[in-house]
C-alpha positions as CSV (number, residue, x, y, z in Angstrom):
1,M,22.5,-58.9,27.6
2,L,24.4,-56.2,29.7
3,Q,26.8,-55.4,26.6
4,S,23.6,-55.0,24.3
5,V,22.2,-53.0,26.5
6,L,25.5,-51.1,26.5
7,R,25.9,-51.2,23.1
8,H,22.2,-49.9,22.4
9,G,22.5,-47.1,24.6
10,L,26.1,-45.8,22.9
11,I,24.7,-46.0,19.8
12,G,21.5,-43.6,21.0
13,L,24.0,-41.4,22.4
14,L,26.2,-40.9,19.5
15,L,22.7,-40.1,17.3
16,I,21.6,-37.5,19.9
17,T,24.7,-35.8,20.7
18,P,25.5,-34.0,17.7
19,A,21.9,-32.5,17.6
20,L,22.7,-31.1,21.1
21,A,26.0,-29.5,20.6
22,A,26.1,-26.3,18.6
23,T,28.5,-25.8,15.8
24,R,31.3,-24.1,16.0
25,A,30.1,-21.4,13.7
26,E,26.8,-20.7,16.6
27,Q,29.4,-20.9,19.3
28,R,31.8,-18.5,17.8
29,G,28.2,-16.3,17.1
30,K,27.2,-16.8,20.6
31,A,30.8,-15.6,21.9
32,F,30.5,-12.3,19.7
33,A,26.8,-11.5,20.9
34,R,28.0,-12.1,24.7
35,A,30.8,-9.3,23.9
36,N,29.2,-7.1,21.8
37,C,25.1,-7.2,22.4
38,A,24.7,-8.8,25.9
39,N,24.9,-5.4,27.6
40,C,22.0,-4.5,26.3
41,H,20.1,-7.3,24.5
42,A,19.1,-10.7,26.1
43,I,21.2,-13.3,23.8
44,D,19.4,-16.6,24.9
45,R,15.9,-18.0,24.9
46,V,14.6,-17.0,28.3
47,S,16.4,-14.1,29.8
48,R,14.8,-10.1,29.6
49,S,17.3,-7.9,28.0
50,P,19.1,-5.4,30.3
51,L,18.0,-2.6,28.5
52,E,14.3,-2.5,28.4
53,D,13.8,-1.1,25.5
54,A,16.5,-3.6,23.3
55,P,14.8,-6.3,21.7
56,P,16.0,-9.3,22.6
57,L,17.7,-11.2,19.7
58,R,15.3,-14.0,20.2
59,N,13.1,-12.0,18.7
60,L,14.9,-10.6,15.3
61,H,13.2,-13.6,13.3
62,R,10.1,-12.0,14.1
63,R,10.8,-8.6,12.5
64,Y,13.2,-9.6,9.7
65,P,14.0,-12.8,8.1
66,I,17.8,-14.0,9.7
67,E,19.1,-14.4,5.9
68,S,18.4,-11.0,5.0
69,L,20.6,-9.6,8.1
70,G,23.7,-10.7,6.7
71,E,23.9,-7.4,4.2
72,A,23.1,-4.9,6.8
73,L,25.6,-6.7,8.9
74,A,28.4,-6.3,6.1
75,E,27.2,-2.7,5.6
76,G,27.4,-1.4,9.2
77,I,24.3,-1.6,11.9
78,Y,23.4,2.2,12.8
79,T,20.8,3.3,14.7
80,G,18.7,6.3,15.7
81,H,20.0,6.4,19.1
82,A,23.3,6.8,20.4
83,D,23.2,4.2,22.9
84,M,24.1,1.6,20.4
85,P,27.0,1.4,18.6
86,A,27.6,1.1,15.2
87,F,28.9,-2.2,14.1
88,E,30.4,-3.4,10.6
89,L,31.0,-7.3,11.1
90,S,33.4,-9.4,8.5
91,P,32.1,-12.1,6.6
92,D,33.1,-14.8,9.0
93,Q,31.7,-12.8,12.1
94,I,28.5,-12.6,9.7
95,H,28.1,-16.1,9.2
96,D,28.9,-16.9,12.6
97,L,26.2,-14.5,14.5
98,L,23.8,-15.7,11.9
99,S,24.6,-19.2,13.0
100,Y,23.7,-18.3,16.0
101,L,20.6,-16.6,15.9
102,K,19.0,-19.2,13.9
103,T,19.3,-21.2,17.0
104,L,17.1,-18.8,18.8
105,E,14.3,-18.8,16.4
């Protein structure tokens, strides 16, 4: 009886663990966002942006399809204000950051 309960519990745990674990690309994307975006933008699902005028990254998908941001990230993100630095990301960084941004939708 106890073995059956443990076996079913282990199987259930194994089935839900991948859903709870972020992929490596998502983890790298979050690390990139933490290192390069978090000084101004909220990078999670609940926090307020440290810079009031900086939109939370979780809201980007409301303005732009996340998949369409890849080209802009490859060419470089340049804004009309001096507070935001210019960014040009490598293809791997773009993949990682977009993977993370999709988790915030």
